[in-house]
C-alpha positions in Angstrom: 0.2 -0.2 0.0 1.1 3.4 -0.8 1.6 6.4 1.9 -0.4 8.9 0.4 -0.2 12.7 2.3 -2.7 15.5 2.0 -1.7 16.8 -1.6 -1.8 13.4 -2.9 -5.0 13.1 -1.5 -6.0 16.2 -2.7 -4.9 15.4 -5.7 -7.1 12.3 -6.4 -10.2 14.2 -5.2 -10.0 16.9 -7.9 -9.2 13.9 -10.5 -12.4 12.0 -9.5 -14.5 15.3 -9.9 -13.2 16.1 -12.8 -10.6 13.4 -15.0 -9.3 16.1 -18.0 -8.3 18.7 -15.7 -4.7 19.7 -16.4 -2.0 19.4 -13.9 -0.8 23.2 -14.3 -4.4 24.4 -13.8 -4.6 21.4 -11.0 -1.6 23.0 -9.0 -2.7 26.2 -9.2 -5.5 25.2 -7.2 -3.1 22.9 -4.7 -0.6 25.7 -4.6 2.4 23.2 -6.4 4.5 23.2 -10.0 2.9 22.0 -12.7 6.0 19.6 -13.2 5.3 18.6 -9.4 1.7 18.0 -10.1 2.8 16.0 -12.6 4.8 14.0 -10.7 2.8 12.9 -8.2 -0.1 11.9 -10.6 2.7 9.4 -12.1 4.0 8.8 -9.4 0.0 7.6 -8.6 -1.1 5.7 -12.1 2.3 3.9 -11.3 1.7 2.7 -8.0 -1.3 1.5 -9.2 -3.6 4.2 -7.2 -5.1 5.5 -10.4 -6.1 2.5 -12.4 -6.9 5.2 -16.2 -9.2 8.0 -16.9 -12.6 7.0 -18.5 -15.5 9.1 -20.3 -18.9 8.1 -18.5 -21.6 8.9 -20.4 -25.1 9.2 -19.7 -26.9 6.2 -21.3 -30.2 8.0 -21.0 -29.3 10.9 -22.9 -28.3 8.0 -25.4 -31.9 6.4 -25.6 -31.4 4.0 -23.0 -33.9 4.4 -20.2 -33.6 1.6 -18.2 -31.1 0.1 -16.1 -31.4 -3.1 -14.7 -29.3 -4.9 -12.2 -29.3 -8.7 -12.5 -28.5 -11.6 -10.1 -26.8 -14.4 -12.3 -26.7 -17.5 -10.6 -24.9 -20.2 -12.8 -26.4 -24.0 -12.8 -22.9 -25.1 -12.3 -19.4 -24.1 -11.2 -16.3 -24.5 -12.1 -13.1 -22.7 -13.9 -14.3 -23.4 -17.0 -18.1 -22.5 -16.2 -16.6 -19.0 -14.5 -14.4 -18.5 -17.6 -17.0 -19.1 -20.6 -19.7 -17.0 -18.7 -17.3 -14.1 -18.3 -16.1 -14.3 -22.3 -19.9 -14.5 -23.6 -21.7 -11.8 -21.0 -18.7 -9.1 -21.3 -19.4 -9.6 -25.4 -22.9 -8.1 -24.9 -22.9 -4.5 -25.3 -25.9 -3.8 -23.2 -24.2 -5.4 -20.3 -22.3 -2.1 -18.5 -20.6 -4.4 -15.7 -20.2 -7.9 -14.6 -19.2 -8.3 -11.6 -18.1 -12.0 -9.8 -19.6 -11.6 -5.8 -20.0 -13.5 -3.3 -23.7 -14.4 -1.9 -26.8 -15.5 -3.3 -25.8 -15.3 -6.4 -22.5 -15.7 -8.8 -22.5 -12.6 -10.5 -23.9 -9.2 -10.5 -24.7 -7.4 -13.5 -25.4 -3.3 -14.7 -27.6 -4.0 -18.0 -28.9 -0.5 -19.7 -31.9 -1.0 -22.3 -34.1 1.3 -24.7 -37.5 0.2 -22.5 -38.8 -2.8 -21.1 -39.2 -4.6 -23.7 -35.7 -4.5 -25.0 -34.8 -5.6 -21.8 -36.7 -8.4 -22.1 -35.2 -9.1 -25.9 -31.9 -9.0 -24.4 -32.5 -11.0 -20.8 -34.5 -13.9 -23.1 -32.1 -14.0 -26.1 -28.7 -13.0 -24.9 -28.4 -13.5 -21.1 -30.7 -16.4 -20.7 -28.8 -18.4 -23.1 -25.6 -17.9 -21.7 -23.5 -20.8 -20.7 -24.0 -22.1 -17.5 -26.7 -19.8 -16.7 -29.5 -21.2 -14.1 -31.4 -18.8 -12.7 -31.6 -14.6 -12.8 -33.1 -12.6 -10.4 -33.8 -8.4 -12.0 -33.9 -5.5 -10.0 -35.1 -2.3 -12.5 -32.6 1.4 -11.1 -35.2 4.2 -10.6 -32.6 6.0 -9.2 -29.2 6.8 -8.4 -27.2 9.1 -6.5 -23.5 10.0 -7.5 -21.3 9.6 -5.4 -17.5 11.5 -5.5 -15.4 8.1 -5.1 -13.8 6.8 -2.0 -12.0 10.2 -0.8 -14.9 11.8 -0.8 
């Protein structure tokens, strides 16, 4: 585990809020030079604290008005079953996240669809036909509060 000081934490909070902020701008906000800020960011990346920067899209504005969380229980479990399922499920574009979990289900999926009819099509034709799927439980997202991340 890497040691973080208050400046590192401030950098991480700022990047969580806006990953596109330039190191010069961030440095000015924190009272650091651009090179010092850049070096700290590179150190955090090299240590694996910063895994990458990504673009977040608004699914609803892109026409995907329904988000469903699926709990998937596999009929059979084993390394091959898990790998086959993971390979197949990650190829479905409507599946936004795939989480292998411990508990009642083996996987938790976040699925987006245009509407409930579209979701039903994705569920019946794509997800239920995946290798090893035993049972599925769906929870439709009603609302979501955004959290900034582990550092606030």
